[in-house]
C-alpha positions, 0 to 999 in steps of 0.5 A, a space after each residue: 509018476 515016479 522020479 527019475 523015469 525015461 519018459 518019451 517026448 510028451 505033447 498036452 493039449 488042452 482048451 480054456 473052453 473045455 468044459 469036461 476038464 478043467 485046463 489047470 490040470 494039464 497045466 498041473 500033468 505038464 508041470 509034474 511030469 517036466 520035474 520028473 522025468 529023466 530023459 532029456 526029452 521034451 515035455 511040452 503044454 499046447 493051450 488054445 484059448 478059443 478051444 474046448 473038448 475035441 467037437 467044439 474045435 474049429 477046423 482052422 484049430 484043429 489043423 493047427 494042433 495036428 501040424 504041432 503034433 
């Protein structure tokens, strides 16, 4: 990631119960992109404490996530 790059708006989505990817990676990536972007567009992170990696997300949570996106 190159500092000063004009990036589009970004929404990272992660679940605290993801067994494939440590949620800390999403947090670090979000912070790095927030610090590096020069576009003024938001860089956000949506974390769900009850979700995992995709298929383990329940229907209601998936609908809420889709609404946020």
